C-alpha positions in Angstrom: 11.0 27.3 9.4 10.2 23.9 8.1 13.3 21.8 7.2 11.9 19.0 5.1 9.9 19.5 1.9 6.9 17.7 3.4 7.0 19.9 6.5 7.1 23.0 4.2 4.1 21.8 2.3 2.2 20.9 5.5 3.0 24.4 6.9 1.8 26.0 3.7 -1.5 24.2 3.7 -2.0 25.1 7.4 -1.4 28.8 6.6 -3.9 28.6 3.7 -6.5 26.9 6.0 -6.0 29.3 8.9 -6.3 32.3 6.6 -9.6 31.0 5.2 -12.1 32.7 4.8 -10.5 36.0 6.2 -9.9 37.3 2.7 -13.6 36.9 1.8 -16.1 39.7 2.5 -17.7 39.4 5.9 -21.2 38.8 4.5 -20.0 35.9 2.2 -17.9 34.0 4.7 -20.6 31.7 6.1 -21.6 30.6 2.6 -18.0 30.1 1.6 -17.3 27.9 4.6 -20.5 25.8 3.9 -19.4 25.5 0.2 -16.0 24.3 1.2 -17.4 21.7 3.6 -19.8 20.5 0.9 -17.1 20.2 -1.7 -14.9 18.2 0.7 -17.7 15.8 1.7 -18.7 15.5 -2.0 -15.2 14.7 -3.1 -14.7 12.1 -0.4 -18.0 10.4 -1.4 -17.0 10.5 -5.1 -13.6 8.9 -4.3 -15.2 6.1 -2.3 -17.5 5.4 -5.3 -14.4 5.2 -7.5 -12.4 3.0 -5.3 -15.1 0.4 -4.5 -18.8 -0.1 -4.4 -20.8 3.1 -4.2 -23.0 3.8 -1.2 -26.7 3.7 -2.0 -27.0 7.5 -1.4 -23.9 8.4 -3.5 -24.6 10.9 -6.2 -23.5 10.0 -9.7 -21.4 12.6 -11.5 -23.2 13.6 -14.7 -21.3 13.2 -18.0 -17.7 12.0 -18.3 -15.8 12.7 -15.0 -12.5 12.6 -16.9 -13.6 15.7 -18.9 -14.8 17.6 -15.8 -12.1 20.1 -15.1 -13.7 21.2 -11.8 -13.8 17.6 -10.5 -10.1 17.2 -11.4 -9.4 20.4 -9.4 -11.2 18.9 -6.4 -9.5 15.5 -6.8 -6.1 17.2 -7.1 -6.5 19.1 -3.8 -7.8 16.0 -2.0 -4.9 13.8 -3.1 -2.3 16.5 -2.4 -3.6 17.0 1.1 -3.9 13.3 1.7 -0.3 12.6 0.6 1.1 15.5 2.6 -0.5 13.9 5.7 0.8 10.4 4.9 4.4 11.3 4.0 6.0 11.6 7.5 4.8 8.1 8.4 5.8 6.8 5.0 9.3 8.1 5.5 9.5 6.3 8.9 8.3 3.0 7.4 10.7 3.3 4.5 13.6 4.1 6.8 13.1 0.8 8.7 13.8 -1.3 5.6 17.2 -2.5 4.4 18.6 -2.9 0.9 18.5 -6.3 -0.8 21.4 -7.5 -3.0 20.6 -11.0 -4.4 23.3 -13.3 -5.7 20.8 -15.2 -7.8 18.7 -12.8 -9.8 14.9 -13.6 -9.4 12.4 -13.2 -12.1 10.6 -9.9 -12.9 7.5 -11.3 -11.4 9.1 -12.1 -8.0 10.8 -8.7 -8.0 7.5 -7.0 -8.9 5.5 -8.7 -6.2 8.1 -7.9 -3.6 8.2 -4.2 -4.7 4.4 -4.0 -4.6 4.4 -5.5 -1.1 7.0 -3.1 0.1 5.4 0.0 -1.5 2.0 -1.0 -0.2 3.4 -1.2 3.3 5.1 2.2 3.0 1.9 3.8 1.8 -0.1 2.2 4.6 -2.1 -0.3 2.6 -1.9 -3.2 5.0 -4.2 -5.6 3.1 -2.4 -5.2 -0.2 1.0 -5.5 1.5 0.2 -8.8 3.1 -1.4 -10.2 -0.1 1.6 -9.1 -2.2 4.0 -10.5 0.4 2.3 -13.9 0.0 2.5 -13.6 -3.8 6.2 -12.7 -3.7 7.0 -15.6 -1.4 5.1 -18.1 -3.6 6.7 -16.8 -6.8 10.2 -17.0 -5.3 9.7 -20.5 -3.9 8.2 -21.7 -7.2 11.3 -20.4 -9.1 13.9 -21.9 -6.8 12.0 -25.3 -6.3 11.7 -25.6 -10.1 15.4 -24.9 -10.5 16.1 -27.6 -8.0 13.5 -30.3 -8.8 12.4 -29.4 -12.3 8.7 -29.3 -11.2 6.6 -27.6 -8.6 3.4 -28.5 -6.7 0.4 -26.3 -7.1 -0.4 -25.4 -3.5 1.8 -23.0 -1.5 1.7 -25.3 1.5 3.2 -28.1 -0.6 5.6 -25.7 -2.2 7.0 -24.8 1.2 7.2 -28.5 2.1 9.1 -29.2 -1.1 11.5 -26.4 -0.5 12.3 -27.7 2.9 12.7 -31.2 1.7 15.2 -30.3 -1.0 17.2 -28.1 1.3 16.2 -24.7 0.1 14.6 -23.8 3.5 15.9 -24.6 6.9 13.5 -24.9 9.9 13.6 -21.2 10.7 12.8 -20.0 7.2 10.2 -22.7 6.7 8.5 -21.3 9.8 8.7 -17.8 8.4 7.2 -19.0 5.1 4.4 -20.6 7.0 3.6 -17.3 8.7 3.5 -15.4 5.5 1.1 -18.0 4.0 -1.1 -17.9 7.0 -1.4 -14.1 7.0 -1.9 -14.0 3.3 -4.6 -16.6 3.4 -6.4 -14.7 6.2 -6.3 -11.4 4.2 -7.4 -13.0 1.0 -10.4 -14.5 2.8 -11.6 -11.2 4.1 -9.8 -10.6 7.4 -8.4 -7.2 8.2 -4.7 -6.7 8.5 -3.0 -4.4 10.9 0.1 -2.2 10.6 2.0 -4.7 12.8 0.8 -7.7 10.9 1.7 -6.1 7.5 5.2 -5.3 8.8 5.8 -8.7 10.3 4.5 -10.4 7.1 6.6 -8.3 4.9 9.8 -8.9 7.0 9.1 -12.6 7.0 8.6 -12.7 3.2 11.8 -10.6 2.6 13.7 -12.9 5.0 12.7 -16.0 3.1 13.4 -14.4 -0.3 16.8 -13.2 0.8 17.6 -16.7 2.0 16.4 -18.2 -1.3 18.3 -15.8 -3.6 21.5 -15.2 -1.7 
């Protein structure tokens, strides 16, 4: 018997899939399987056309998709199945993280960027995690440098330099900040991030932010 809720849901879905299409009359099973496969492919294509640029062969949904109850049914099943598959790895990623208790409270923006970077990593969105890690680092540095110097330079590279010059960053944390900037710049210019790079970038950003606000 499954112990975790995600295991129970995965087991339930497996049972549903293994039993399909046994409960359908013999003469209708082939058509049922073909219909299921078509719906799955159609839903994947539709989601891709929602999330980014549509493929030239993508079929446009007639009318208003938000009022299409059948489409909502298909989307619901797709996302439920997708999340059930993702959850075990999400749990493992979340379990690697440690809590952060700042002495100096950062702004809402710095906290938001860090949360988005962390959530993106947990969900497996490497590009977004790296980009938000860079944003969190820049926001945190800008706040602390402004508190220390009263003004801040525009570029992140100069911001890191200013933070080091005024004593906010030691050599080790300046190096970590540089790594976050480098990874963030690469991603924002179109390079693909990996699981490992997203993790290392997030850890570096969190390390610098902890140093800045503790």
